[in-house]
C-alpha positions as CSV (number, residue, x, y, z in Angstrom):
1,M,21.3,35.0,24.2
2,L,18.3,33.1,25.7
3,A,15.9,35.8,24.5
4,L,17.4,35.8,21.0
5,S,16.9,32.0,20.7
6,C,13.3,32.3,22.0
7,I,12.6,34.9,19.4
8,A,14.2,32.7,16.7
9,S,12.1,29.7,17.8
10,A,8.9,31.8,17.8
11,V,9.6,33.0,14.3
12,M,10.3,29.5,13.1
13,L,7.1,28.2,14.7
14,V,5.0,30.9,13.0
15,H,6.5,30.3,9.6
16,T,6.4,26.5,9.8
17,P,4.0,25.2,7.1
18,V,0.8,23.7,8.2
19,N,0.5,19.9,7.6
20,N,-1.8,19.8,4.6
21,A,-2.3,16.0,4.8
22,R,-5.9,15.5,4.0
23,S,-7.9,13.6,6.5
24,I,-9.0,10.2,5.5
25,Q,-12.6,9.7,6.5
26,T,-13.7,6.5,4.7
27,M,-12.2,3.2,3.5
28,D,-12.6,4.5,-0.1
29,G,-10.5,7.5,0.9
30,L,-7.8,5.1,2.2
31,D,-7.9,3.1,-1.0
32,S,-7.4,6.3,-3.0
33,V,-4.4,7.2,-0.9
34,I,-2.9,3.7,-1.4
35,V,-3.5,3.8,-5.2
36,A,-2.0,7.3,-5.4
37,T,1.1,6.2,-3.4
38,L,1.6,3.2,-5.7
39,S,1.2,5.5,-8.7
40,D,3.7,8.0,-7.4
41,H,6.2,5.2,-7.1
42,N,5.6,4.3,-10.8
43,I,3.8,1.1,-10.0
44,Q,1.6,0.4,-12.9
45,R,-2.0,-0.9,-12.4
46,A,-0.9,-4.2,-14.2
47,H,1.6,-4.8,-11.4
48,Y,-0.8,-5.0,-8.5
49,R,-4.1,-6.6,-7.9
50,V,-6.7,-6.1,-5.2
51,S,-8.7,-8.8,-3.5
52,S,-11.5,-8.4,-1.0
53,T,-12.3,-10.7,1.9
54,P,-15.7,-10.2,3.6
55,L,-15.4,-10.4,7.4
56,D,-19.0,-9.8,8.3
57,T,-22.1,-8.3,6.7
58,V,-20.7,-4.8,7.0
59,F,-16.9,-4.9,6.7
60,T,-14.7,-6.1,3.9
61,R,-10.9,-6.2,4.2
62,K,-8.9,-5.5,1.0
63,T,-5.5,-7.0,0.3
64,Y,-3.2,-5.4,-2.3
65,R,-0.6,-7.7,-3.9
66,V,2.1,-5.5,-5.4
67,R,4.9,-6.8,-7.7
68,V,8.1,-4.8,-7.8
69,P,11.5,-5.2,-9.4
70,Q,14.4,-6.3,-7.2
71,R,16.0,-2.9,-6.9
72,F,12.7,-1.1,-5.9
73,S,12.8,0.4,-2.4
74,K,9.9,-1.2,-0.4
75,T,10.9,0.7,2.7
76,L,10.5,4.0,0.8
77,L,7.1,3.0,-0.4
78,H,6.1,2.2,3.2
79,Y,7.6,5.5,4.5
80,D,5.7,7.6,1.9
81,L,2.4,5.8,2.6
82,N,2.9,6.3,6.3
83,K,3.5,10.0,5.8
84,R,0.2,10.3,3.8
85,I,-1.9,8.5,6.4
86,H,-0.3,10.1,9.5
87,G,-2.8,12.1,11.5
88,S,-5.8,10.2,10.2
89,G,-5.9,7.6,13.0
90,F,-4.3,4.9,10.9
91,E,-1.2,3.0,11.9
92,S,1.0,1.1,9.4
93,P,3.3,-1.5,11.1
94,S,5.0,-3.9,8.7
95,K,6.7,-7.3,8.6
96,V,9.6,-8.4,6.4
97,T,9.7,-12.0,5.2
98,L,13.2,-13.3,4.9
99,P,15.1,-14.4,2.9
100,E,12.8,-13.1,0.1
101,K,12.7,-9.6,1.7
102,D,9.0,-9.3,0.9
103,L,7.2,-6.6,2.9
104,D,3.7,-6.9,4.4
105,I,2.2,-3.5,5.4
106,Y,-0.8,-3.7,7.7
107,L,-3.1,-0.6,7.9
108,Y,-4.8,-0.5,11.3
109,K,-7.5,1.6,12.7
110,Y,-9.3,1.0,16.0
111,N,-7.1,-2.0,16.7
112,S,-8.3,-3.8,13.5
113,V,-6.5,-4.5,10.3
114,V,-8.4,-2.7,7.6
115,R,-6.0,-3.1,4.6
116,T,-3.0,-5.3,3.9
117,I,-0.4,-4.4,1.2
118,R,1.9,-7.3,0.3
119,V,4.9,-6.0,-1.7
120,Y,7.0,-8.7,-3.2
121,T,9.9,-8.9,-5.6
122,D,9.1,-10.2,-9.1
123,L,12.4,-10.9,-11.0
124,S,10.5,-10.9,-14.3
125,L,10.0,-7.2,-13.8
126,D,13.8,-6.7,-13.7
127,T,14.2,-8.1,-17.2
128,L,11.2,-6.1,-18.4
129,E,12.8,-3.0,-17.0
130,V,16.2,-3.7,-18.7
131,Y,14.3,-4.3,-22.0
132,Q,12.5,-1.0,-21.7
133,E,15.7,0.9,-20.9
134,V,17.5,-0.7,-23.8
135,S,14.6,0.0,-26.3
136,W,14.3,3.6,-25.0
137,Q,18.0,4.2,-25.6
138,T,18.0,2.8,-29.1
139,E,15.1,5.0,-30.3
């Protein structure tokens, strides 16, 4: 029985797909991953803005301010982003602001925050979303 389970484990190990997460080598690469994650969650470019804060002559920290409807899962966005950066030396702790339930995601590398993503609820997007659903159904 033990030999059989060892063989089964070895077969599963051999057939486990290799993690194809691309390695993020530059801050531009990190920005590309952030934008791709936002896009995959159907966040339009008009619903987020990026600002830069120079910290010294070499380094600039970017902050993404992302507006989402009330029923959008901020946790799922954070989870998907974390999966994409995993293995590239980045960490992504977050902080929830209550009672608003806004989410701040901090992307760290070498014990420094390199990017901040502020995800906050914009109730005007809820009415826009309802309007789009109604107009789509009537066409």
